[in-house]
mmJSON file of the N, C-alpha and C atoms, coordinates in Angstrom:
{"data_MODEL":{"atom_site":{
"group_PDB":["ATOM","ATOM","ATOM","ATOM","ATOM","ATOM","ATOM","ATOM","ATOM","ATOM","ATOM","ATOM","ATOM","ATOM","ATOM","ATOM","ATOM","ATOM","ATOM","ATOM","ATOM","ATOM","ATOM","ATOM","ATOM","ATOM","ATOM","ATOM","ATOM","ATOM","ATOM","ATOM","ATOM","ATOM","ATOM","ATOM","ATOM","ATOM","ATOM","ATOM","ATOM","ATOM","ATOM","ATOM","ATOM","ATOM","ATOM","ATOM","ATOM","ATOM","ATOM","ATOM","ATOM","ATOM","ATOM","ATOM","ATOM","ATOM","ATOM","ATOM","ATOM","ATOM","ATOM","ATOM","ATOM","ATOM","ATOM","ATOM","ATOM","ATOM","ATOM","ATOM","ATOM","ATOM","ATOM","ATOM","ATOM","ATOM","ATOM","ATOM","ATOM","ATOM","ATOM","ATOM","ATOM","ATOM","ATOM","ATOM","ATOM","ATOM","ATOM","ATOM","ATOM","ATOM","ATOM","ATOM","ATOM","ATOM","ATOM","ATOM","ATOM","ATOM","ATOM","ATOM","ATOM","ATOM","ATOM","ATOM","ATOM","ATOM","ATOM","ATOM","ATOM","ATOM","ATOM","ATOM","ATOM","ATOM","ATOM","ATOM","ATOM","ATOM","ATOM","ATOM","ATOM","ATOM","ATOM","ATOM","ATOM","ATOM","ATOM","ATOM","ATOM","ATOM","ATOM","ATOM","ATOM","ATOM","ATOM","ATOM","ATOM","ATOM","ATOM","ATOM","ATOM","ATOM","ATOM","ATOM","ATOM","ATOM","ATOM","ATOM","ATOM","ATOM","ATOM","ATOM","ATOM","ATOM","ATOM","ATOM","ATOM","ATOM","ATOM","ATOM","ATOM","ATOM","ATOM","ATOM","ATOM","ATOM","ATOM","ATOM","ATOM","ATOM","ATOM","ATOM","ATOM","ATOM","ATOM","ATOM","ATOM","ATOM","ATOM"],
"id":[1,2,3,4,5,6,7,8,9,10,11,12,13,14,15,16,17,18,19,20,21,22,23,24,25,26,27,28,29,30,31,32,33,34,35,36,37,38,39,40,41,42,43,44,45,46,47,48,49,50,51,52,53,54,55,56,57,58,59,60,61,62,63,64,65,66,67,68,69,70,71,72,73,74,75,76,77,78,79,80,81,82,83,84,85,86,87,88,89,90,91,92,93,94,95,96,97,98,99,100,101,102,103,104,105,106,107,108,109,110,111,112,113,114,115,116,117,118,119,120,121,122,123,124,125,126,127,128,129,130,131,132,133,134,135,136,137,138,139,140,141,142,143,144,145,146,147,148,149,150,151,152,153,154,155,156,157,158,159,160,161,162,163,164,165,166,167,168,169,170,171,172,173,174,175,176,177,178,179,180,181,182,183],
"type_symbol":["N","C","C","N","C","C","N","C","C","N","C","C","N","C","C","N","C","C","N","C","C","N","C","C","N","C","C","N","C","C","N","C","C","N","C","C","N","C","C","N","C","C","N","C","C","N","C","C","N","C","C","N","C","C","N","C","C","N","C","C","N","C","C","N","C","C","N","C","C","N","C","C","N","C","C","N","C","C","N","C","C","N","C","C","N","C","C","N","C","C","N","C","C","N","C","C","N","C","C","N","C","C","N","C","C","N","C","C","N","C","C","N","C","C","N","C","C","N","C","C","N","C","C","N","C","C","N","C","C","N","C","C","N","C","C","N","C","C","N","C","C","N","C","C","N","C","C","N","C","C","N","C","C","N","C","C","N","C","C","N","C","C","N","C","C","N","C","C","N","C","C","N","C","C","N","C","C","N","C","C","N","C","C"],
"label_atom_id":["N","CA","C","N","CA","C","N","CA","C","N","CA","C","N","CA","C","N","CA","C","N","CA","C","N","CA","C","N","CA","C","N","CA","C","N","CA","C","N","CA","C","N","CA","C","N","CA","C","N","CA","C","N","CA","C","N","CA","C","N","CA","C","N","CA","C","N","CA","C","N","CA","C","N","CA","C","N","CA","C","N","CA","C","N","CA","C","N","CA","C","N","CA","C","N","CA","C","N","CA","C","N","CA","C","N","CA","C","N","CA","C","N","CA","C","N","CA","C","N","CA","C","N","CA","C","N","CA","C","N","CA","C","N","CA","C","N","CA","C","N","CA","C","N","CA","C","N","CA","C","N","CA","C","N","CA","C","N","CA","C","N","CA","C","N","CA","C","N","CA","C","N","CA","C","N","CA","C","N","CA","C","N","CA","C","N","CA","C","N","CA","C","N","CA","C","N","CA","C","N","CA","C","N","CA","C","N","CA","C","N","CA","C"],
"label_alt_id":[null,null,null,null,null,null,null,null,null,null,null,null,null,null,null,null,null,null,null,null,null,null,null,null,null,null,null,null,null,null,null,null,null,null,null,null,null,null,null,null,null,null,null,null,null,null,null,null,null,null,null,null,null,null,null,null,null,null,null,null,null,null,null,null,null,null,null,null,null,null,null,null,null,null,null,null,null,null,null,null,null,null,null,null,null,null,null,null,null,null,null,null,null,null,null,null,null,null,null,null,null,null,null,null,null,null,null,null,null,null,null,null,null,null,null,null,null,null,null,null,null,null,null,null,null,null,null,null,null,null,null,null,null,null,null,null,null,null,null,null,null,null,null,null,null,null,null,null,null,null,null,null,null,null,null,null,null,null,null,null,null,null,null,null,null,null,null,null,null,null,null,null,null,null,null,null,null,null,null,null,null,null,null],
"label_comp_id":["MET","MET","MET","GLU","GLU","GLU","LEU","LEU","LEU","LEU","LEU","LEU","ARG","ARG","ARG","LEU","LEU","LEU","ALA","ALA","ALA","PRO","PRO","PRO","ALA","ALA","ALA","GLY","GLY","GLY","PRO","PRO","PRO","SER","SER","SER","ALA","ALA","ALA","ASP","ASP","ASP","MET","MET","MET","ARG","ARG","ARG","ARG","ARG","ARG","GLY","GLY","GLY","LEU","LEU","LEU","ARG","ARG","ARG","ALA","ALA","ALA","VAL","VAL","VAL","ARG","ARG","ARG","VAL","VAL","VAL","LEU","LEU","LEU","ALA","ALA","ALA","TRP","TRP","TRP","ALA","ALA","ALA","GLY","GLY","GLY","THR","THR","THR","PRO","PRO","PRO","ALA","ALA","ALA","ALA","ALA","ALA","LYS","LYS","LYS","ALA","ALA","ALA","VAL","VAL","VAL","LEU","LEU","LEU","GLU","GLU","GLU","LYS","LYS","LYS","LEU","LEU","LEU","ALA","ALA","ALA","ASP","ASP","ASP","GLY","GLY","GLY","ALA","ALA","ALA","PRO","PRO","PRO","ASP","ASP","ASP","ALA","ALA","ALA","SER","SER","SER","LEU","LEU","LEU","THR","THR","THR","ARG","ARG","ARG","GLU","GLU","GLU","ALA","ALA","ALA","ARG","ARG","ARG","SER","SER","SER","ALA","ALA","ALA","LEU","LEU","LEU","ALA","ALA","ALA","ARG","ARG","ARG","TRP","TRP","TRP","LYS","LYS","LYS"],
"label_asym_id":["A","A","A","A","A","A","A","A","A","A","A","A","A","A","A","A","A","A","A","A","A","A","A","A","A","A","A","A","A","A","A","A","A","A","A","A","A","A","A","A","A","A","A","A","A","A","A","A","A","A","A","A","A","A","A","A","A","A","A","A","A","A","A","A","A","A","A","A","A","A","A","A","A","A","A","A","A","A","A","A","A","A","A","A","A","A","A","A","A","A","A","A","A","A","A","A","A","A","A","A","A","A","A","A","A","A","A","A","A","A","A","A","A","A","A","A","A","A","A","A","A","A","A","A","A","A","A","A","A","A","A","A","A","A","A","A","A","A","A","A","A","A","A","A","A","A","A","A","A","A","A","A","A","A","A","A","A","A","A","A","A","A","A","A","A","A","A","A","A","A","A","A","A","A","A","A","A","A","A","A","A","A","A"],
"label_entity_id":["1","1","1","1","1","1","1","1","1","1","1","1","1","1","1","1","1","1","1","1","1","1","1","1","1","1","1","1","1","1","1","1","1","1","1","1","1","1","1","1","1","1","1","1","1","1","1","1","1","1","1","1","1","1","1","1","1","1","1","1","1","1","1","1","1","1","1","1","1","1","1","1","1","1","1","1","1","1","1","1","1","1","1","1","1","1","1","1","1","1","1","1","1","1","1","1","1","1","1","1","1","1","1","1","1","1","1","1","1","1","1","1","1","1","1","1","1","1","1","1","1","1","1","1","1","1","1","1","1","1","1","1","1","1","1","1","1","1","1","1","1","1","1","1","1","1","1","1","1","1","1","1","1","1","1","1","1","1","1","1","1","1","1","1","1","1","1","1","1","1","1","1","1","1","1","1","1","1","1","1","1","1","1"],
"label_seq_id":[1,1,1,2,2,2,3,3,3,4,4,4,5,5,5,6,6,6,7,7,7,8,8,8,9,9,9,10,10,10,11,11,11,12,12,12,13,13,13,14,14,14,15,15,15,16,16,16,17,17,17,18,18,18,19,19,19,20,20,20,21,21,21,22,22,22,23,23,23,24,24,24,25,25,25,26,26,26,27,27,27,28,28,28,29,29,29,30,30,30,31,31,31,32,32,32,33,33,33,34,34,34,35,35,35,36,36,36,37,37,37,38,38,38,39,39,39,40,40,40,41,41,41,42,42,42,43,43,43,44,44,44,45,45,45,46,46,46,47,47,47,48,48,48,49,49,49,50,50,50,51,51,51,52,52,52,53,53,53,54,54,54,55,55,55,56,56,56,57,57,57,58,58,58,59,59,59,60,60,60,61,61,61],
"pdbx_PDB_ins_code":[null,null,null,null,null,null,null,null,null,null,null,null,null,null,null,null,null,null,null,null,null,null,null,null,null,null,null,null,null,null,null,null,null,null,null,null,null,null,null,null,null,null,null,null,null,null,null,null,null,null,null,null,null,null,null,null,null,null,null,null,null,null,null,null,null,null,null,null,null,null,null,null,null,null,null,null,null,null,null,null,null,null,null,null,null,null,null,null,null,null,null,null,null,null,null,null,null,null,null,null,null,null,null,null,null,null,null,null,null,null,null,null,null,null,null,null,null,null,null,null,null,null,null,null,null,null,null,null,null,null,null,null,null,null,null,null,null,null,null,null,null,null,null,null,null,null,null,null,null,null,null,null,null,null,null,null,null,null,null,null,null,null,null,null,null,null,null,null,null,null,null,null,null,null,null,null,null,null,null,null,null,null,null],
"Cartn_x":[-22.18,-22.94,-22.952,-23.011,-23.265,-21.922,-21.093,-19.585,-19.294,-19.699,-19.45,-20.219,-21.645,-22.501,-21.968,-21.495,-20.653,-19.511,-18.721,-17.435,-17.363,-16.635,-16.476,-16.682,-16.788,-16.784,-15.691,-14.972,-13.925,-14.293,-13.126,-13.49,-14.084,-15.03,-15.843,-15.154,-15.86,-15.272,-14.64,-15.687,-14.862,-13.796,-13.85,-12.306,-11.418,-11.48,-10.405,-9.807,-10.967,-10.789,-9.618,-10.032,-9.291,-7.808,-7.907,-6.678,-5.45,-6.439,-5.373,-4.909,-5.687,-5.385,-4.242,-4.124,-3.428,-1.894,-1.713,-0.721,-0.072,-1.285,-0.747,0.24,-0.84,-0.197,1.295,1.514,2.765,3.915,3.519,4.268,4.325,3.655,3.921,5.152,5.227,6.004,6.121,4.962,5.361,4.656,5.024,4.547,2.948,1.991,0.719,0.318,0.989,0.457,0.875,1.848,2.059,1.21,0.708,-0.238,-1.823,-2.069,-3.377,-3.209,-2.227,-1.728,-1.961,-1.68,-1.533,-3.121,-3.697,-5.168,-5.746,-5.545,-5.998,-5.542,-4.42,-4.252,-4.624,-5.268,-6.016,-7.572,-7.866,-9.251,-9.374,-10.332,-10.604,-9.469,-9.003,-7.792,-8.218,-9.061,-9.589,-9.814,-9.859,-10.319,-9.121,-9.426,-8.529,-7.656,-8.266,-7.743,-6.824,-7.347,-6.286,-5.004,-4.998,-4.179,-3.012,-3.629,-2.711,-1.912,-2.826,-1.863,-1.055,-1.364,-0.276,0.848,0.683,1.891,2.525,1.993,2.683,3.437,2.867,3.746,4.918,4.86,5.918,6.937,6.408,7.625,8.191,7.512,8.157,9.348,9.357,10.501,11.739],
"Cartn_y":[8.402,7.378,8.312,9.712,10.407,10.588,10.546,10.46,8.992,7.891,6.677,6.819,7.287,7.466,8.024,9.263,10.158,9.713,8.779,8.561,7.866,7.962,7.226,5.894,4.852,3.751,2.906,2.012,1.466,0.705,0.07,-1.115,-2.001,-2.613,-3.633,-5.008,-6.182,-7.442,-7.886,-7.959,-8.333,-7.772,-6.534,-5.383,-5.784,-5.895,-6.426,-8.106,-8.804,-10.234,-9.924,-9.208,-8.951,-8.373,-7.564,-7.224,-7.847,-8.78,-9.764,-10.838,-11.097,-12.294,-11.364,-10.093,-9.839,-9.965,-9.37,-9.608,-11.302,-11.969,-13.423,-13.824,-13.499,-13.842,-13.194,-11.972,-11.072,-12.162,-12.458,-13.269,-14.486,-15.194,-16.363,-16.48,-15.456,-15.501,-16.478,-17.159,-18.205,-17.531,-18.435,-18.125,-17.62,-18.962,-18.891,-17.673,-17.068,-15.995,-14.662,-14.702,-13.541,-13.564,-14.528,-14.349,-14.045,-14.27,-13.885,-12.279,-11.948,-10.512,-9.519,-10.111,-9.51,-9.462,-10.458,-10.358,-9.146,-9.299,-8.301,-6.759,-6.817,-5.474,-5.085,-5.723,-5.267,-4.681,-4.656,-4.201,-2.494,-2.191,-0.882,0.228,1.035,1.753,2.199,2.775,3.382,2.647,1.261,0.37,0.001,-0.327,-0.287,-1.787,-2.751,-4.071,-3.958,-3.309,-3.069,-2.384,-1.309,-0.358,-1.352,-2.175,-2.91,-3.847,-4.57,-5.95,-4.84,-3.791,-3.188,-2.719,-2.294,-2.19,-3.37,-4.4,-5.666,-6.146,-6.101,-6.435,-5.438,-4.226,-3.279,-3.47,-4.12,-4.534,-5.754,-6.611,-8.055,-7.946,-6.686,-6.723,-6.11],
"Cartn_z":[28.251,27.365,26.441,26.229,25.175,24.278,25.305,24.252,23.616,24.209,23.325,22.04,22.267,21.107,20.149,20.361,19.415,18.935,19.429,18.987,17.888,16.8,15.745,15.674,14.966,15.308,14.707,14.971,14.7,13.447,12.697,11.775,12.33,11.414,11.617,11.727,12.399,12.873,11.659,10.395,9.136,8.731,8.526,8.252,9.16,10.434,11.307,11.162,10.614,10.059,8.983,7.881,6.691,6.938,7.893,7.814,8.445,9.779,10.416,9.42,8.387,7.099,6.393,5.819,5.158,5.972,7.197,8.035,8.355,8.379,8.524,6.878,5.754,4.774,4.168,4.784,4.839,5.531,6.335,7.547,6.975,6.419,5.861,4.631,3.857,3.025,1.896,1.595,0.597,-0.784,-1.898,-3.18,-3.089,-2.397,-2.493,-1.833,-0.433,0.074,-0.682,-1.63,-2.13,-3.319,-3.945,-5.12,-4.607,-3.503,-2.538,-2.277,-1.958,-1.494,-2.894,-4.337,-5.134,-5.722,-5.465,-5.709,-4.928,-3.803,-2.735,-3.325,-3.668,-3.986,-5.158,-5.93,-7.18,-6.972,-5.784,-5.133,-5.431,-5.052,-4.932,-4.554,-4.942,-4.895,-3.422,-2.936,-1.55,-0.542,-0.742,0.258,1.129,2.448,3.458,2.848,2.737,2.59,1.329,0.321,-0.68,-0.533,0.477,0.772,1.723,2.528,3.41,2.526,1.527,0.782,-0.176,-0.806,-1.521,-0.588,0.703,1.513,1.85,1.973,2.449,1.528,-0.128,-0.931,-1.152,-0.927,-0.926,0.044,1.23,2.329,1.733,0.867,0.551,-0.485,-0.989,-2.244,-1.44],
"occupancy":[1.0,1.0,1.0,1.0,1.0,1.0,1.0,1.0,1.0,1.0,1.0,1.0,1.0,1.0,1.0,1.0,1.0,1.0,1.0,1.0,1.0,1.0,1.0,1.0,1.0,1.0,1.0,1.0,1.0,1.0,1.0,1.0,1.0,1.0,1.0,1.0,1.0,1.0,1.0,1.0,1.0,1.0,1.0,1.0,1.0,1.0,1.0,1.0,1.0,1.0,1.0,1.0,1.0,1.0,1.0,1.0,1.0,1.0,1.0,1.0,1.0,1.0,1.0,1.0,1.0,1.0,1.0,1.0,1.0,1.0,1.0,1.0,1.0,1.0,1.0,1.0,1.0,1.0,1.0,1.0,1.0,1.0,1.0,1.0,1.0,1.0,1.0,1.0,1.0,1.0,1.0,1.0,1.0,1.0,1.0,1.0,1.0,1.0,1.0,1.0,1.0,1.0,1.0,1.0,1.0,1.0,1.0,1.0,1.0,1.0,1.0,1.0,1.0,1.0,1.0,1.0,1.0,1.0,1.0,1.0,1.0,1.0,1.0,1.0,1.0,1.0,1.0,1.0,1.0,1.0,1.0,1.0,1.0,1.0,1.0,1.0,1.0,1.0,1.0,1.0,1.0,1.0,1.0,1.0,1.0,1.0,1.0,1.0,1.0,1.0,1.0,1.0,1.0,1.0,1.0,1.0,1.0,1.0,1.0,1.0,1.0,1.0,1.0,1.0,1.0,1.0,1.0,1.0,1.0,1.0,1.0,1.0,1.0,1.0,1.0,1.0,1.0,1.0,1.0,1.0,1.0,1.0,1.0],
"B_iso_or_equiv":[0.0,0.0,0.0,0.0,0.0,0.0,0.0,0.0,0.0,0.0,0.0,0.0,0.0,0.0,0.0,0.0,0.0,0.0,0.0,0.0,0.0,0.0,0.0,0.0,0.0,0.0,0.0,0.0,0.0,0.0,0.0,0.0,0.0,0.0,0.0,0.0,0.0,0.0,0.0,0.0,0.0,0.0,0.0,0.0,0.0,0.0,0.0,0.0,0.0,0.0,0.0,0.0,0.0,0.0,0.0,0.0,0.0,0.0,0.0,0.0,0.0,0.0,0.0,0.0,0.0,0.0,0.0,0.0,0.0,0.0,0.0,0.0,0.0,0.0,0.0,0.0,0.0,0.0,0.0,0.0,0.0,0.0,0.0,0.0,0.0,0.0,0.0,0.0,0.0,0.0,0.0,0.0,0.0,0.0,0.0,0.0,0.0,0.0,0.0,0.0,0.0,0.0,0.0,0.0,0.0,0.0,0.0,0.0,0.0,0.0,0.0,0.0,0.0,0.0,0.0,0.0,0.0,0.0,0.0,0.0,0.0,0.0,0.0,0.0,0.0,0.0,0.0,0.0,0.0,0.0,0.0,0.0,0.0,0.0,0.0,0.0,0.0,0.0,0.0,0.0,0.0,0.0,0.0,0.0,0.0,0.0,0.0,0.0,0.0,0.0,0.0,0.0,0.0,0.0,0.0,0.0,0.0,0.0,0.0,0.0,0.0,0.0,0.0,0.0,0.0,0.0,0.0,0.0,0.0,0.0,0.0,0.0,0.0,0.0,0.0,0.0,0.0,0.0,0.0,0.0,0.0,0.0,0.0],
"pdbx_formal_charge":[null,null,null,null,null,null,null,null,null,null,null,null,null,null,null,null,null,null,null,null,null,null,null,null,null,null,null,null,null,null,null,null,null,null,null,null,null,null,null,null,null,null,null,null,null,null,null,null,null,null,null,null,null,null,null,null,null,null,null,null,null,null,null,null,null,null,null,null,null,null,null,null,null,null,null,null,null,null,null,null,null,null,null,null,null,null,null,null,null,null,null,null,null,null,null,null,null,null,null,null,null,null,null,null,null,null,null,null,null,null,null,null,null,null,null,null,null,null,null,null,null,null,null,null,null,null,null,null,null,null,null,null,null,null,null,null,null,null,null,null,null,null,null,null,null,null,null,null,null,null,null,null,null,null,null,null,null,null,null,null,null,null,null,null,null,null,null,null,null,null,null,null,null,null,null,null,null,null,null,null,null,null,null],
"auth_seq_id":[1,1,1,2,2,2,3,3,3,4,4,4,5,5,5,6,6,6,7,7,7,8,8,8,9,9,9,10,10,10,11,11,11,12,12,12,13,13,13,14,14,14,15,15,15,16,16,16,17,17,17,18,18,18,19,19,19,20,20,20,21,21,21,22,22,22,23,23,23,24,24,24,25,25,25,26,26,26,27,27,27,28,28,28,29,29,29,30,30,30,31,31,31,32,32,32,33,33,33,34,34,34,35,35,35,36,36,36,37,37,37,38,38,38,39,39,39,40,40,40,41,41,41,42,42,42,43,43,43,44,44,44,45,45,45,46,46,46,47,47,47,48,48,48,49,49,49,50,50,50,51,51,51,52,52,52,53,53,53,54,54,54,55,55,55,56,56,56,57,57,57,58,58,58,59,59,59,60,60,60,61,61,61],
"auth_comp_id":["MET","MET","MET","GLU","GLU","GLU","LEU","LEU","LEU","LEU","LEU","LEU","ARG","ARG","ARG","LEU","LEU","LEU","ALA","ALA","ALA","PRO","PRO","PRO","ALA","ALA","ALA","GLY","GLY","GLY","PRO","PRO","PRO","SER","SER","SER","ALA","ALA","ALA","ASP","ASP","ASP","MET","MET","MET","ARG","ARG","ARG","ARG","ARG","ARG","GLY","GLY","GLY","LEU","LEU","LEU","ARG","ARG","ARG","ALA","ALA","ALA","VAL","VAL","VAL","ARG","ARG","ARG","VAL","VAL","VAL","LEU","LEU","LEU","ALA","ALA","ALA","TRP","TRP","TRP","ALA","ALA","ALA","GLY","GLY","GLY","THR","THR","THR","PRO","PRO","PRO","ALA","ALA","ALA","ALA","ALA","ALA","LYS","LYS","LYS","ALA","ALA","ALA","VAL","VAL","VAL","LEU","LEU","LEU","GLU","GLU","GLU","LYS","LYS","LYS","LEU","LEU","LEU","ALA","ALA","ALA","ASP","ASP","ASP","GLY","GLY","GLY","ALA","ALA","ALA","PRO","PRO","PRO","ASP","ASP","ASP","ALA","ALA","ALA","SER","SER","SER","LEU","LEU","LEU","THR","THR","THR","ARG","ARG","ARG","GLU","GLU","GLU","ALA","ALA","ALA","ARG","ARG","ARG","SER","SER","SER","ALA","ALA","ALA","LEU","LEU","LEU","ALA","ALA","ALA","ARG","ARG","ARG","TRP","TRP","TRP","LYS","LYS","LYS"],
"auth_asym_id":["A","A","A","A","A","A","A","A","A","A","A","A","A","A","A","A","A","A","A","A","A","A","A","A","A","A","A","A","A","A","A","A","A","A","A","A","A","A","A","A","A","A","A","A","A","A","A","A","A","A","A","A","A","A","A","A","A","A","A","A","A","A","A","A","A","A","A","A","A","A","A","A","A","A","A","A","A","A","A","A","A","A","A","A","A","A","A","A","A","A","A","A","A","A","A","A","A","A","A","A","A","A","A","A","A","A","A","A","A","A","A","A","A","A","A","A","A","A","A","A","A","A","A","A","A","A","A","A","A","A","A","A","A","A","A","A","A","A","A","A","A","A","A","A","A","A","A","A","A","A","A","A","A","A","A","A","A","A","A","A","A","A","A","A","A","A","A","A","A","A","A","A","A","A","A","A","A","A","A","A","A","A","A"],
"auth_atom_id":["N","CA","C","N","CA","C","N","CA","C","N","CA","C","N","CA","C","N","CA","C","N","CA","C","N","CA","C","N","CA","C","N","CA","C","N","CA","C","N","CA","C","N","CA","C","N","CA","C","N","CA","C","N","CA","C","N","CA","C","N","CA","C","N","CA","C","N","CA","C","N","CA","C","N","CA","C","N","CA","C","N","CA","C","N","CA","C","N","CA","C","N","CA","C","N","CA","C","N","CA","C","N","CA","C","N","CA","C","N","CA","C","N","CA","C","N","CA","C","N","CA","C","N","CA","C","N","CA","C","N","CA","C","N","CA","C","N","CA","C","N","CA","C","N","CA","C","N","CA","C","N","CA","C","N","CA","C","N","CA","C","N","CA","C","N","CA","C","N","CA","C","N","CA","C","N","CA","C","N","CA","C","N","CA","C","N","CA","C","N","CA","C","N","CA","C","N","CA","C","N","CA","C","N","CA","C","N","CA","C","N","CA","C"],
"pdbx_PDB_model_num":[1,1,1,1,1,1,1,1,1,1,1,1,1,1,1,1,1,1,1,1,1,1,1,1,1,1,1,1,1,1,1,1,1,1,1,1,1,1,1,1,1,1,1,1,1,1,1,1,1,1,1,1,1,1,1,1,1,1,1,1,1,1,1,1,1,1,1,1,1,1,1,1,1,1,1,1,1,1,1,1,1,1,1,1,1,1,1,1,1,1,1,1,1,1,1,1,1,1,1,1,1,1,1,1,1,1,1,1,1,1,1,1,1,1,1,1,1,1,1,1,1,1,1,1,1,1,1,1,1,1,1,1,1,1,1,1,1,1,1,1,1,1,1,1,1,1,1,1,1,1,1,1,1,1,1,1,1,1,1,1,1,1,1,1,1,1,1,1,1,1,1,1,1,1,1,1,1,1,1,1,1,1,1]
}}}
């Protein structure tokens, strides 16, 4: 039990949900999905969701 308590916590449920949403938007490949990804990519530079959205847009090209 001590190891579990000391282990670093993974991403929160909200973060996992957001990351899945980015993957779905990238998979969808529609102009509307790209617009949402572009909005997400304008977020805080060191935020995971921003980095994922930027990565998805880079793969898009």
